HTML snippet that shows the backbone in 3Dmol.js (N, CA, C, O; Angstrom):
<script src="https://3Dmol.org/build/3Dmol-min.js"></script>
<div id="view" style="width:600px;height:400px;position:relative"></div>
<script>
const pdb = `
ATOM      1  N   UNK A   1       0.840  -1.156   0.000  1.00  0.00           N
ATOM      2  CA  UNK A   1       0.000   0.000   0.000  1.00  0.00           C
ATOM      3  C   UNK A   1       0.896   1.234   0.000  1.00  0.00           C
ATOM      4  O   UNK A   1       1.819   1.335   0.808  1.00  0.00           O
ATOM      5  N   UNK A   2       0.629   2.151  -0.888  1.00  0.00           N
ATOM      6  CA  UNK A   2       1.463   3.360  -0.985  1.00  0.00           C
ATOM      7  C   UNK A   2       0.825   4.511  -0.219  1.00  0.00           C
ATOM      8  O   UNK A   2      -0.396   4.611  -0.094  1.00  0.00           O
ATOM      9  N   UNK A   3       1.676   5.349   0.274  1.00  0.00           N
ATOM     10  CA  UNK A   3       1.191   6.518   1.018  1.00  0.00           C
ATOM     11  C   UNK A   3       0.874   7.637   0.023  1.00  0.00           C
ATOM     12  O   UNK A   3       1.646   7.908  -0.897  1.00  0.00           O
ATOM     13  N   UNK A   4      -0.246   8.259   0.225  1.00  0.00           N
ATOM     14  CA  UNK A   4      -0.556   9.359  -0.681  1.00  0.00           C
ATOM     15  C   UNK A   4       0.432  10.519  -0.470  1.00  0.00           C
ATOM     16  O   UNK A   4       0.864  10.789   0.651  1.00  0.00           O
ATOM     17  N   UNK A   5       0.766  11.178  -1.545  1.00  0.00           N
ATOM     18  CA  UNK A   5       1.694  12.310  -1.417  1.00  0.00           C
ATOM     19  C   UNK A   5       0.989  13.469  -0.712  1.00  0.00           C
ATOM     20  O   UNK A   5      -0.208  13.689  -0.893  1.00  0.00           O
ATOM     21  N   UNK A   6       1.746  14.192   0.082  1.00  0.00           N
ATOM     22  CA  UNK A   6       1.119  15.302   0.814  1.00  0.00           C
ATOM     23  C   UNK A   6       0.638  16.382  -0.160  1.00  0.00           C
ATOM     24  O   UNK A   6       1.173  16.548  -1.256  1.00  0.00           O
ATOM     25  N   UNK A   7      -0.360  17.086   0.270  1.00  0.00           N
ATOM     26  CA  UNK A   7      -0.895  18.174  -0.552  1.00  0.00           C
ATOM     27  C   UNK A   7       0.181  19.249  -0.706  1.00  0.00           C
ATOM     28  O   UNK A   7       0.941  19.503   0.228  1.00  0.00           O
ATOM     29  N   UNK A   8       0.248  19.866  -1.853  1.00  0.00           N
ATOM     30  CA  UNK A   8       1.257  20.912  -2.032  1.00  0.00           C
ATOM     31  C   UNK A   8       1.017  22.077  -1.081  1.00  0.00           C
ATOM     32  O   UNK A   8      -0.121  22.431  -0.771  1.00  0.00           O
ATOM     33  N   UNK A   9       2.104  22.650  -0.636  1.00  0.00           N
ATOM     34  CA  UNK A   9       2.014  23.794   0.272  1.00  0.00           C
ATOM     35  C   UNK A   9       1.606  25.008  -0.561  1.00  0.00           C
ATOM     36  O   UNK A   9       2.247  25.315  -1.566  1.00  0.00           O
ATOM     37  N   UNK A  10       0.549  25.694  -0.150  1.00  0.00           N
ATOM     38  CA  UNK A  10       0.133  26.852  -0.934  1.00  0.00           C
ATOM     39  C   UNK A  10       1.169  27.972  -0.840  1.00  0.00           C
ATOM     40  O   UNK A  10       1.845  28.135   0.176  1.00  0.00           O
ATOM     41  N   UNK A  11       1.274  28.729  -1.913  1.00  0.00           N
ATOM     42  CA  UNK A  11       2.202  29.863  -1.920  1.00  0.00           C
ATOM     43  C   UNK A  11       1.695  30.918  -0.947  1.00  0.00           C
ATOM     44  O   UNK A  11       0.487  31.108  -0.810  1.00  0.00           O
ATOM     45  N   UNK A  12       2.616  31.605  -0.270  1.00  0.00           N
ATOM     46  CA  UNK A  12       2.168  32.642   0.661  1.00  0.00           C
ATOM     47  C   UNK A  12       1.449  33.757  -0.096  1.00  0.00           C
ATOM     48  O   UNK A  12       1.774  34.061  -1.244  1.00  0.00           O
ATOM     49  N   UNK A  13       0.484  34.346   0.560  1.00  0.00           N
ATOM     50  CA  UNK A  13      -0.241  35.450  -0.045  1.00  0.00           C
ATOM     51  C   UNK A  13       0.692  36.642  -0.180  1.00  0.00           C
ATOM     52  O   UNK A  13       1.545  36.864   0.679  1.00  0.00           O
ATOM     53  N   UNK A  14       0.536  37.404  -1.245  1.00  0.00           N
ATOM     54  CA  UNK A  14       1.391  38.583  -1.377  1.00  0.00           C
ATOM     55  C   UNK A  14       1.111  39.555  -0.238  1.00  0.00           C
ATOM     56  O   UNK A  14      -0.009  39.626   0.269  1.00  0.00           O
ATOM     57  N   UNK A  15       2.129  40.297   0.155  1.00  0.00           N
ATOM     58  CA  UNK A  15       1.973  41.251   1.246  1.00  0.00           C
ATOM     59  C   UNK A  15       0.997  42.369   0.884  1.00  0.00           C
ATOM     60  O   UNK A  15       0.715  42.625  -0.286  1.00  0.00           O
ATOM     61  N   UNK A  16       0.505  43.008   1.903  1.00  0.00           N
ATOM     62  CA  UNK A  16      -0.385  44.133   1.668  1.00  0.00           C
ATOM     63  C   UNK A  16       0.412  45.261   1.030  1.00  0.00           C
ATOM     64  O   UNK A  16       1.582  45.449   1.362  1.00  0.00           O
ATOM     65  N   UNK A  17      -0.187  46.004   0.135  1.00  0.00           N
ATOM     66  CA  UNK A  17       0.533  47.141  -0.454  1.00  0.00           C
ATOM     67  C   UNK A  17       0.716  48.242   0.579  1.00  0.00           C
ATOM     68  O   UNK A  17       0.004  48.270   1.583  1.00  0.00           O
ATOM     69  N   UNK A  18       1.647  49.140   0.353  1.00  0.00           N
ATOM     70  CA  UNK A  18       1.824  50.248   1.307  1.00  0.00           C
ATOM     71  C   UNK A  18       0.522  51.029   1.473  1.00  0.00           C
ATOM     72  O   UNK A  18      -0.215  51.251   0.512  1.00  0.00           O
ATOM     73  N   UNK A  19       0.265  51.430   2.683  1.00  0.00           N
ATOM     74  CA  UNK A  19      -0.951  52.178   2.995  1.00  0.00           C
ATOM     75  C   UNK A  19      -0.783  53.617   2.511  1.00  0.00           C
ATOM     76  O   UNK A  19       0.219  54.256   2.833  1.00  0.00           O
ATOM     77  N   UNK A  20      -1.735  54.137   1.751  1.00  0.00           N
ATOM     78  CA  UNK A  20      -1.607  55.529   1.296  1.00  0.00           C
ATOM     79  C   UNK A  20      -1.809  56.489   2.466  1.00  0.00           C
ATOM     80  O   UNK A  20      -2.752  56.344   3.244  1.00  0.00           O
ATOM     81  N   UNK A  21      -0.934  57.449   2.581  1.00  0.00           N
ATOM     82  CA  UNK A  21      -1.032  58.415   3.674  1.00  0.00           C
ATOM     83  C   UNK A  21      -1.953  59.546   3.226  1.00  0.00           C
ATOM     84  O   UNK A  21      -1.745  60.128   2.162  1.00  0.00           O
ATOM     85  N   UNK A  22      -2.965  59.861   4.027  1.00  0.00           N
ATOM     86  CA  UNK A  22      -3.892  60.930   3.647  1.00  0.00           C
ATOM     87  C   UNK A  22      -3.170  62.272   3.464  1.00  0.00           C
ATOM     88  O   UNK A  22      -2.201  62.574   4.160  1.00  0.00           O
ATOM     89  N   UNK A  23      -3.660  63.051   2.528  1.00  0.00           N
ATOM     90  CA  UNK A  23      -3.057  64.341   2.200  1.00  0.00           C
ATOM     91  C   UNK A  23      -2.952  65.248   3.429  1.00  0.00           C
ATOM     92  O   UNK A  23      -1.938  65.920   3.617  1.00  0.00           O
ATOM     93  N   UNK A  24      -3.977  65.269   4.252  1.00  0.00           N
ATOM     94  CA  UNK A  24      -3.963  66.135   5.459  1.00  0.00           C
ATOM     95  C   UNK A  24      -2.833  65.735   6.401  1.00  0.00           C
ATOM     96  O   UNK A  24      -2.188  66.597   6.997  1.00  0.00           O
ATOM     97  N   UNK A  25      -2.591  64.438   6.536  1.00  0.00           N
ATOM     98  CA  UNK A  25      -1.521  63.959   7.406  1.00  0.00           C
ATOM     99  C   UNK A  25      -0.153  64.377   6.851  1.00  0.00           C
ATOM    100  O   UNK A  25       0.737  64.750   7.616  1.00  0.00           O
ATOM    101  N   UNK A  26       0.013  64.317   5.533  1.00  0.00           N
ATOM    102  CA  UNK A  26       1.266  64.753   4.912  1.00  0.00           C
ATOM    103  C   UNK A  26       1.468  66.249   5.112  1.00  0.00           C
ATOM    104  O   UNK A  26       2.584  66.704   5.361  1.00  0.00           O
ATOM    105  N   UNK A  27       0.393  67.004   5.004  1.00  0.00           N
ATOM    106  CA  UNK A  27       0.469  68.455   5.208  1.00  0.00           C
ATOM    107  C   UNK A  27       0.901  68.771   6.639  1.00  0.00           C
ATOM    108  O   UNK A  27       1.761  69.623   6.863  1.00  0.00           O
ATOM    109  N   UNK A  28       0.303  68.083   7.593  1.00  0.00           N
ATOM    110  CA  UNK A  28       0.644  68.285   8.998  1.00  0.00           C
ATOM    111  C   UNK A  28       2.110  67.935   9.256  1.00  0.00           C
ATOM    112  O   UNK A  28       2.801  68.641   9.990  1.00  0.00           O
ATOM    113  N   UNK A  29       2.581  66.837   8.649  1.00  0.00           N
ATOM    114  CA  UNK A  29       3.983  66.452   8.814  1.00  0.00           C
ATOM    115  C   UNK A  29       4.902  67.525   8.244  1.00  0.00           C
ATOM    116  O   UNK A  29       5.901  67.889   8.865  1.00  0.00           O
ATOM    117  N   UNK A  30       4.562  68.030   7.064  1.00  0.00           N
ATOM    118  CA  UNK A  30       5.409  69.052   6.442  1.00  0.00           C
ATOM    119  C   UNK A  30       5.493  70.298   7.322  1.00  0.00           C
ATOM    120  O   UNK A  30       6.553  70.917   7.416  1.00  0.00           O
ATOM    121  N   UNK A  31       4.396  70.668   7.960  1.00  0.00           N
ATOM    122  CA  UNK A  31       4.409  71.838   8.837  1.00  0.00           C
ATOM    123  C   UNK A  31       5.246  71.606  10.090  1.00  0.00           C
ATOM    124  O   UNK A  31       5.728  72.564  10.694  1.00  0.00           O
ATOM    125  N   UNK A  32       5.426  70.349  10.490  1.00  0.00           N
ATOM    126  CA  UNK A  32       6.215  70.027  11.683  1.00  0.00           C
ATOM    127  C   UNK A  32       7.719  70.043  11.399  1.00  0.00           C
ATOM    128  O   UNK A  32       8.524  70.079  12.330  1.00  0.00           O
ATOM    129  N   UNK A  33       8.100  70.016  10.126  1.00  0.00           N
ATOM    130  CA  UNK A  33       9.523  69.986   9.781  1.00  0.00           C
ATOM    131  C   UNK A  33      10.149  71.353  10.054  1.00  0.00           C
ATOM    132  O   UNK A  33       9.479  72.379   9.936  1.00  0.00           O
ATOM    133  N   UNK A  34      11.437  71.366  10.420  1.00  0.00           N
ATOM    134  CA  UNK A  34      12.084  72.634  10.758  1.00  0.00           C
ATOM    135  C   UNK A  34      12.217  73.549   9.544  1.00  0.00           C
ATOM    136  O   UNK A  34      12.495  73.098   8.433  1.00  0.00           O
ATOM    137  N   UNK A  35      12.015  74.819   9.776  1.00  0.00           N
ATOM    138  CA  UNK A  35      12.177  75.820   8.722  1.00  0.00           C
ATOM    139  C   UNK A  35      13.659  76.149   8.577  1.00  0.00           C
ATOM    140  O   UNK A  35      14.385  76.177   9.571  1.00  0.00           O
ATOM    141  N   UNK A  36      14.113  76.398   7.352  1.00  0.00           N
ATOM    142  CA  UNK A  36      15.521  76.748   7.167  1.00  0.00           C
ATOM    143  C   UNK A  36      15.817  78.129   7.727  1.00  0.00           C
ATOM    144  O   UNK A  36      14.935  78.983   7.822  1.00  0.00           O
ATOM    145  N   UNK A  37      17.054  78.328   8.088  1.00  0.00           N
ATOM    146  CA  UNK A  37      17.485  79.619   8.598  1.00  0.00           C
ATOM    147  C   UNK A  37      17.599  80.635   7.468  1.00  0.00           C
ATOM    148  O   UNK A  37      17.565  80.265   6.294  1.00  0.00           O
ATOM    149  N   UNK A  38      17.733  81.901   7.810  1.00  0.00           N
ATOM    150  CA  UNK A  38      17.797  82.944   6.786  1.00  0.00           C
ATOM    151  C   UNK A  38      19.021  82.835   5.877  1.00  0.00           C
ATOM    152  O   UNK A  38      18.992  83.305   4.740  1.00  0.00           O
ATOM    153  N   UNK A  39      20.076  82.229   6.366  1.00  0.00           N
ATOM    154  CA  UNK A  39      21.302  82.108   5.570  1.00  0.00           C
ATOM    155  C   UNK A  39      21.283  80.910   4.624  1.00  0.00           C
ATOM    156  O   UNK A  39      22.179  80.772   3.792  1.00  0.00           O
ATOM    157  N   UNK A  40      20.292  80.057   4.735  1.00  0.00           N
ATOM    158  CA  UNK A  40      20.206  78.873   3.881  1.00  0.00           C
ATOM    159  C   UNK A  40      19.564  79.229   2.542  1.00  0.00           C
ATOM    160  O   UNK A  40      18.785  80.178   2.462  1.00  0.00           O
ATOM    161  N   UNK A  41      19.886  78.470   1.486  1.00  0.00           N
ATOM    162  CA  UNK A  41      19.315  78.770   0.169  1.00  0.00           C
ATOM    163  C   UNK A  41      17.803  78.557   0.141  1.00  0.00           C
ATOM    164  O   UNK A  41      17.248  77.862   0.991  1.00  0.00           O
ATOM    165  N   UNK A  42      17.152  79.159  -0.838  1.00  0.00           N
ATOM    166  CA  UNK A  42      15.694  79.069  -0.949  1.00  0.00           C
ATOM    167  C   UNK A  42      15.213  77.636  -1.141  1.00  0.00           C
ATOM    168  O   UNK A  42      14.077  77.315  -0.794  1.00  0.00           O
ATOM    169  N   UNK A  43      16.054  76.785  -1.682  1.00  0.00           N
ATOM    170  CA  UNK A  43      15.656  75.397  -1.936  1.00  0.00           C
ATOM    171  C   UNK A  43      15.734  74.528  -0.679  1.00  0.00           C
ATOM    172  O   UNK A  43      15.322  73.369  -0.714  1.00  0.00           O
ATOM    173  N   UNK A  44      16.247  75.057   0.416  1.00  0.00           N
ATOM    174  CA  UNK A  44      16.439  74.257   1.632  1.00  0.00           C
ATOM    175  C   UNK A  44      15.123  73.694   2.155  1.00  0.00           C
ATOM    176  O   UNK A  44      15.082  72.542   2.588  1.00  0.00           O
ATOM    177  N   UNK A  45      14.052  74.475   2.126  1.00  0.00           N
ATOM    178  CA  UNK A  45      12.764  73.998   2.639  1.00  0.00           C
ATOM    179  C   UNK A  45      12.254  72.840   1.799  1.00  0.00           C
ATOM    180  O   UNK A  45      11.789  71.839   2.343  1.00  0.00           O
ATOM    181  N   UNK A  46      12.336  72.964   0.473  1.00  0.00           N
ATOM    182  CA  UNK A  46      11.892  71.868  -0.399  1.00  0.00           C
ATOM    183  C   UNK A  46      12.719  70.610  -0.150  1.00  0.00           C
ATOM    184  O   UNK A  46      12.180  69.503  -0.156  1.00  0.00           O
ATOM    185  N   UNK A  47      14.000  70.770   0.064  1.00  0.00           N
ATOM    186  CA  UNK A  47      14.862  69.613   0.337  1.00  0.00           C
ATOM    187  C   UNK A  47      14.495  68.959   1.658  1.00  0.00           C
ATOM    188  O   UNK A  47      14.525  67.734   1.779  1.00  0.00           O
ATOM    189  N   UNK A  48      14.149  69.769   2.646  1.00  0.00           N
ATOM    190  CA  UNK A  48      13.738  69.228   3.947  1.00  0.00           C
ATOM    191  C   UNK A  48      12.451  68.416   3.808  1.00  0.00           C
ATOM    192  O   UNK A  48      12.352  67.302   4.323  1.00  0.00           O
ATOM    193  N   UNK A  49      11.472  68.979   3.113  1.00  0.00           N
ATOM    194  CA  UNK A  49      10.194  68.285   2.926  1.00  0.00           C
ATOM    195  C   UNK A  49      10.404  67.021   2.091  1.00  0.00           C
ATOM    196  O   UNK A  49       9.852  65.967   2.406  1.00  0.00           O
ATOM    197  N   UNK A  50      11.200  67.128   1.031  1.00  0.00           N
ATOM    198  CA  UNK A  50      11.469  65.951   0.195  1.00  0.00           C
ATOM    199  C   UNK A  50      12.144  64.856   1.010  1.00  0.00           C
ATOM    200  O   UNK A  50      11.834  63.677   0.844  1.00  0.00           O
ATOM    201  N   UNK A  51      13.071  65.240   1.895  1.00  0.00           N
ATOM    202  CA  UNK A  51      13.721  64.256   2.767  1.00  0.00           C
ATOM    203  C   UNK A  51      12.720  63.559   3.676  1.00  0.00           C
ATOM    204  O   UNK A  51      12.824  62.356   3.914  1.00  0.00           O
ATOM    205  N   UNK A  52      11.746  64.316   4.187  1.00  0.00           N
ATOM    206  CA  UNK A  52      10.692  63.716   5.008  1.00  0.00           C
ATOM    207  C   UNK A  52       9.865  62.722   4.217  1.00  0.00           C
ATOM    208  O   UNK A  52       9.540  61.643   4.713  1.00  0.00           O
ATOM    209  N   UNK A  53       9.521  63.084   2.983  1.00  0.00           N
ATOM    210  CA  UNK A  53       8.749  62.178   2.135  1.00  0.00           C
ATOM    211  C   UNK A  53       9.550  60.926   1.789  1.00  0.00           C
ATOM    212  O   UNK A  53       8.996  59.827   1.740  1.00  0.00           O
ATOM    213  N   UNK A  54      10.843  61.086   1.551  1.00  0.00           N
ATOM    214  CA  UNK A  54      11.684  59.926   1.244  1.00  0.00           C
ATOM    215  C   UNK A  54      11.775  58.982   2.433  1.00  0.00           C
ATOM    216  O   UNK A  54      11.754  57.762   2.270  1.00  0.00           O
ATOM    217  N   UNK A  55      11.877  59.552   3.632  1.00  0.00           N
ATOM    218  CA  UNK A  55      11.900  58.723   4.838  1.00  0.00           C
ATOM    219  C   UNK A  55      10.591  57.955   4.973  1.00  0.00           C
ATOM    220  O   UNK A  55      10.594  56.772   5.313  1.00  0.00           O
ATOM    221  N   UNK A  56       9.473  58.624   4.708  1.00  0.00           N
ATOM    222  CA  UNK A  56       8.175  57.934   4.756  1.00  0.00           C
ATOM    223  C   UNK A  56       8.134  56.792   3.755  1.00  0.00           C
ATOM    224  O   UNK A  56       7.580  55.729   4.036  1.00  0.00           O
ATOM    225  N   UNK A  57       8.721  57.014   2.592  1.00  0.00           N
ATOM    226  CA  UNK A  57       8.737  55.978   1.567  1.00  0.00           C
ATOM    227  C   UNK A  57       9.529  54.756   1.985  1.00  0.00           C
ATOM    228  O   UNK A  57       9.216  53.639   1.574  1.00  0.00           O
ATOM    229  N   UNK A  58      10.565  54.962   2.807  1.00  0.00           N
ATOM    230  CA  UNK A  58      11.385  53.838   3.265  1.00  0.00           C
ATOM    231  C   UNK A  58      10.693  53.030   4.358  1.00  0.00           C
ATOM    232  O   UNK A  58      10.951  51.837   4.513  1.00  0.00           O
ATOM    233  N   UNK A  59       9.817  53.680   5.111  1.00  0.00           N
ATOM    234  CA  UNK A  59       9.117  52.984   6.188  1.00  0.00           C
ATOM    235  C   UNK A  59       7.998  52.151   5.578  1.00  0.00           C
ATOM    236  O   UNK A  59       7.219  52.656   4.770  1.00  0.00           O
ATOM    237  N   UNK A  60       7.916  50.907   5.950  1.00  0.00           N
ATOM    238  CA  UNK A  60       7.004  49.950   5.334  1.00  0.00           C
ATOM    239  C   UNK A  60       5.658  49.964   6.054  1.00  0.00           C
ATOM    240  O   UNK A  60       5.357  49.063   6.837  1.00  0.00           O
ATOM    241  N   UNK A  61       4.860  50.980   5.789  1.00  0.00           N
ATOM    242  CA  UNK A  61       3.565  51.110   6.463  1.00  0.00           C
ATOM    243  C   UNK A  61       2.521  50.283   5.724  1.00  0.00           C
ATOM    244  O   UNK A  61       2.405  50.363   4.502  1.00  0.00           O
ATOM    245  N   UNK A  62       1.761  49.486   6.476  1.00  0.00           N
ATOM    246  CA  UNK A  62       0.784  48.588   5.856  1.00  0.00           C
ATOM    247  C   UNK A  62      -0.643  48.836   6.322  1.00  0.00           C
ATOM    248  O   UNK A  62      -1.570  48.202   5.818  1.00  0.00           O
ATOM    249  N   UNK A  63      -0.840  49.742   7.272  1.00  0.00           N
ATOM    250  CA  UNK A  63      -2.200  50.068   7.702  1.00  0.00           C
ATOM    251  C   UNK A  63      -2.201  51.479   8.272  1.00  0.00           C
ATOM    252  O   UNK A  63      -1.163  52.139   8.317  1.00  0.00           O
ATOM    253  N   UNK A  64      -3.369  51.937   8.705  1.00  0.00           N
ATOM    254  CA  UNK A  64      -3.511  53.313   9.177  1.00  0.00           C
ATOM    255  C   UNK A  64      -2.632  53.598  10.397  1.00  0.00           C
ATOM    256  O   UNK A  64      -2.053  54.680  10.500  1.00  0.00           O
ATOM    257  N   UNK A  65      -2.527  52.651  11.307  1.00  0.00           N
ATOM    258  CA  UNK A  65      -1.709  52.855  12.498  1.00  0.00           C
ATOM    259  C   UNK A  65      -0.237  53.003  12.126  1.00  0.00           C
ATOM    260  O   UNK A  65       0.446  53.898  12.624  1.00  0.00           O
ATOM    261  N   UNK A  66       0.246  52.132  11.256  1.00  0.00           N
ATOM    262  CA  UNK A  66       1.647  52.221  10.841  1.00  0.00           C
ATOM    263  C   UNK A  66       1.917  53.519  10.084  1.00  0.00           C
ATOM    264  O   UNK A  66       2.996  54.097  10.221  1.00  0.00           O
ATOM    265  N   UNK A  67       0.959  53.982   9.294  1.00  0.00           N
ATOM    266  CA  UNK A  67       1.123  55.246   8.581  1.00  0.00           C
ATOM    267  C   UNK A  67       1.211  56.407   9.569  1.00  0.00           C
ATOM    268  O   UNK A  67       2.044  57.299   9.409  1.00  0.00           O
ATOM    269  N   UNK A  68       0.356  56.394  10.585  1.00  0.00           N
ATOM    270  CA  UNK A  68       0.380  57.442  11.600  1.00  0.00           C
ATOM    271  C   UNK A  68       1.700  57.428  12.352  1.00  0.00           C
ATOM    272  O   UNK A  68       2.295  58.482  12.581  1.00  0.00           O
ATOM    273  N   UNK A  69       2.162  56.252  12.737  1.00  0.00           N
ATOM    274  CA  UNK A  69       3.436  56.154  13.449  1.00  0.00           C
ATOM    275  C   UNK A  69       4.605  56.596  12.575  1.00  0.00           C
ATOM    276  O   UNK A  69       5.549  57.206  13.076  1.00  0.00           O
ATOM    277  N   UNK A  70       4.556  56.300  11.283  1.00  0.00           N
ATOM    278  CA  UNK A  70       5.618  56.708  10.374  1.00  0.00           C
ATOM    279  C   UNK A  70       5.690  58.231  10.285  1.00  0.00           C
ATOM    280  O   UNK A  70       6.779  58.803  10.323  1.00  0.00           O
ATOM    281  N   UNK A  71       4.543  58.885  10.169  1.00  0.00           N
ATOM    282  CA  UNK A  71       4.511  60.348  10.109  1.00  0.00           C
ATOM    283  C   UNK A  71       5.022  60.935  11.415  1.00  0.00           C
ATOM    284  O   UNK A  71       5.790  61.897  11.399  1.00  0.00           O
ATOM    285  N   UNK A  72       4.611  60.374  12.539  1.00  0.00           N
ATOM    286  CA  UNK A  72       5.086  60.867  13.830  1.00  0.00           C
ATOM    287  C   UNK A  72       6.586  60.644  13.994  1.00  0.00           C
ATOM    288  O   UNK A  72       7.269  61.473  14.594  1.00  0.00           O
ATOM    289  N   UNK A  73       7.101  59.545  13.473  1.00  0.00           N
ATOM    290  CA  UNK A  73       8.526  59.254  13.519  1.00  0.00           C
ATOM    291  C   UNK A  73       9.314  60.334  12.773  1.00  0.00           C
ATOM    292  O   UNK A  73      10.319  60.836  13.277  1.00  0.00           O
ATOM    293  N   UNK A  74       8.854  60.685  11.575  1.00  0.00           N
ATOM    294  CA  UNK A  74       9.534  61.710  10.783  1.00  0.00           C
ATOM    295  C   UNK A  74       9.466  63.061  11.500  1.00  0.00           C
ATOM    296  O   UNK A  74      10.471  63.767  11.590  1.00  0.00           O
ATOM    297  N   UNK A  75       8.290  63.420  12.007  1.00  0.00           N
ATOM    298  CA  UNK A  75       8.130  64.702  12.693  1.00  0.00           C
ATOM    299  C   UNK A  75       8.970  64.761  13.967  1.00  0.00           C
ATOM    300  O   UNK A  75       9.559  65.799  14.268  1.00  0.00           O
ATOM    301  N   UNK A  76       9.033  63.670  14.711  1.00  0.00           N
ATOM    302  CA  UNK A  76       9.831  63.633  15.936  1.00  0.00           C
ATOM    303  C   UNK A  76      11.316  63.772  15.623  1.00  0.00           C
ATOM    304  O   UNK A  76      12.036  64.494  16.313  1.00  0.00           O
ATOM    305  N   UNK A  77      11.773  63.082  14.586  1.00  0.00           N
ATOM    306  CA  UNK A  77      13.167  63.202  14.186  1.00  0.00           C
ATOM    307  C   UNK A  77      13.507  64.622  13.773  1.00  0.00           C
ATOM    308  O   UNK A  77      14.580  65.128  14.102  1.00  0.00           O
ATOM    309  N   UNK A  78      12.600  65.268  13.055  1.00  0.00           N
ATOM    310  CA  UNK A  78      12.821  66.653  12.642  1.00  0.00           C
ATOM    311  C   UNK A  78      12.844  67.582  13.847  1.00  0.00           C
ATOM    312  O   UNK A  78      13.665  68.497  13.908  1.00  0.00           O
ATOM    313  N   UNK A  79      11.957  67.357  14.799  1.00  0.00           N
ATOM    314  CA  UNK A  79      11.922  68.198  15.995  1.00  0.00           C
ATOM    315  C   UNK A  79      13.203  68.056  16.805  1.00  0.00           C
ATOM    316  O   UNK A  79      13.728  69.045  17.316  1.00  0.00           O
ATOM    317  N   UNK A  80      13.703  66.848  16.923  1.00  0.00           N
ATOM    318  CA  UNK A  80      14.949  66.631  17.667  1.00  0.00           C
ATOM    319  C   UNK A  80      16.122  67.308  16.963  1.00  0.00           C
ATOM    320  O   UNK A  80      16.980  67.901  17.616  1.00  0.00           O
ATOM    321  N   UNK A  81      16.159  67.219  15.645  1.00  0.00           N
ATOM    322  CA  UNK A  81      17.222  67.866  14.883  1.00  0.00           C
ATOM    323  C   UNK A  81      17.114  69.372  15.008  1.00  0.00           C
ATOM    324  O   UNK A  81      18.118  70.057  15.201  1.00  0.00           O
ATOM    325  N   UNK A  82      15.908  69.885  14.900  1.00  0.00           N
ATOM    326  CA  UNK A  82      15.685  71.323  14.989  1.00  0.00           C
ATOM    327  C   UNK A  82      16.059  71.862  16.360  1.00  0.00           C
ATOM    328  O   UNK A  82      16.540  72.989  16.476  1.00  0.00           O
ATOM    329  N   UNK A  83      15.844  71.073  17.387  1.00  0.00           N
ATOM    330  CA  UNK A  83      16.173  71.497  18.748  1.00  0.00           C
ATOM    331  C   UNK A  83      17.670  71.406  19.018  1.00  0.00           C
ATOM    332  O   UNK A  83      18.143  71.863  20.059  1.00  0.00           O
ATOM    333  N   UNK A  84      18.408  70.823  18.093  1.00  0.00           N
ATOM    334  CA  UNK A  84      19.851  70.722  18.267  1.00  0.00           C
ATOM    335  C   UNK A  84      20.264  69.578  19.160  1.00  0.00           C
ATOM    336  O   UNK A  84      21.397  69.544  19.641  1.00  0.00           O
ATOM    337  N   UNK A  85      19.358  68.635  19.392  1.00  0.00           N
ATOM    338  CA  UNK A  85      19.679  67.501  20.246  1.00  0.00           C
ATOM    339  C   UNK A  85      20.470  66.472  19.452  1.00  0.00           C
ATOM    340  O   UNK A  85      20.135  66.158  18.309  1.00  0.00           O
ATOM    341  N   UNK A  86      21.495  65.967  20.056  1.00  0.00           N
ATOM    342  CA  UNK A  86      22.252  64.878  19.459  1.00  0.00           C
ATOM    343  C   UNK A  86      22.091  63.666  20.363  1.00  0.00           C
ATOM    344  O   UNK A  86      21.746  63.792  21.537  1.00  0.00           O
ATOM    345  N   UNK A  87      22.339  62.526  19.815  1.00  0.00           N
ATOM    346  CA  UNK A  87      22.181  61.298  20.573  1.00  0.00           C
ATOM    347  C   UNK A  87      22.961  61.369  21.885  1.00  0.00           C
ATOM    348  O   UNK A  87      24.163  61.631  21.888  1.00  0.00           O
ATOM    349  N   UNK A  88      22.275  61.135  22.983  1.00  0.00           N
ATOM    350  CA  UNK A  88      22.920  61.114  24.295  1.00  0.00           C
ATOM    351  C   UNK A  88      22.959  62.464  24.973  1.00  0.00           C
ATOM    352  O   UNK A  88      23.418  62.540  26.112  1.00  0.00           O
ATOM    353  N   UNK A  89      22.504  63.537  24.343  1.00  0.00           N
ATOM    354  CA  UNK A  89      22.580  64.870  24.937  1.00  0.00           C
ATOM    355  C   UNK A  89      21.227  65.380  25.396  1.00  0.00           C
ATOM    356  O   UNK A  89      21.086  66.579  25.633  1.00  0.00           O
ATOM    357  N   UNK A  90      20.235  64.529  25.531  1.00  0.00           N
ATOM    358  CA  UNK A  90      18.910  64.962  25.898  1.00  0.00           C
ATOM    359  C   UNK A  90      18.828  65.427  27.356  1.00  0.00           C
ATOM    360  O   UNK A  90      17.942  66.210  27.698  1.00  0.00           O
ATOM    361  N   UNK A  91      19.727  64.964  28.211  1.00  0.00           N
ATOM    362  CA  UNK A  91      19.639  65.326  29.615  1.00  0.00           C
ATOM    363  C   UNK A  91      20.472  66.563  29.960  1.00  0.00           C
ATOM    364  O   UNK A  91      20.462  66.991  31.114  1.00  0.00           O
ATOM    365  N   UNK A  92      21.173  67.137  29.024  1.00  0.00           N
ATOM    366  CA  UNK A  92      22.004  68.307  29.285  1.00  0.00           C
ATOM    367  C   UNK A  92      21.160  69.576  29.247  1.00  0.00           C
ATOM    368  O   UNK A  92      20.196  69.677  28.489  1.00  0.00           O
ATOM    369  N   UNK A  93      21.535  70.524  30.069  1.00  0.00           N
ATOM    370  CA  UNK A  93      20.840  71.800  30.133  1.00  0.00           C
ATOM    371  C   UNK A  93      21.180  72.626  28.888  1.00  0.00           C
ATOM    372  O   UNK A  93      22.354  72.905  28.641  1.00  0.00           O
ATOM    373  N   UNK A  94      20.152  73.030  28.084  1.00  0.00           N
ATOM    374  CA  UNK A  94      20.442  73.775  26.875  1.00  0.00           C
ATOM    375  C   UNK A  94      20.980  75.177  27.138  1.00  0.00           C
ATOM    376  O   UNK A  94      21.552  75.794  26.240  1.00  0.00           O
ATOM    377  N   UNK A  95      20.806  75.683  28.345  1.00  0.00           N
ATOM    378  CA  UNK A  95      21.206  77.062  28.640  1.00  0.00           C
ATOM    379  C   UNK A  95      22.565  77.119  29.138  1.00  0.00           C
ATOM    380  O   UNK A  95      23.068  78.201  29.438  1.00  0.00           O
TER     381      UNK A  95
END
`;
const viewer = $3Dmol.createViewer("view");
viewer.addModel(pdb, "pdb");
viewer.setStyle({}, {cartoon: {color: "spectrum"}});
viewer.zoomTo();
viewer.render();
</script>
């Protein structure tokens, strides 16, 4: 008596596509990014916003929660940079 061959393993389902970030959320993120100083070129603001969008593109958001966290991650990173904080210097007195 022969043993029946096992059923083939089904292929994994393709992953969910990236979650589209609502326009209002992108607008809010852009407003949270640091403004360039007066000595910086006029293109500095566009480069800052483009960098934020590129970072969002690298983050693999698959649902509304992940999209929200990705936007907050970019805004938080920008706020820390704008405040002049470097890794490990958060407990130092800025004054």
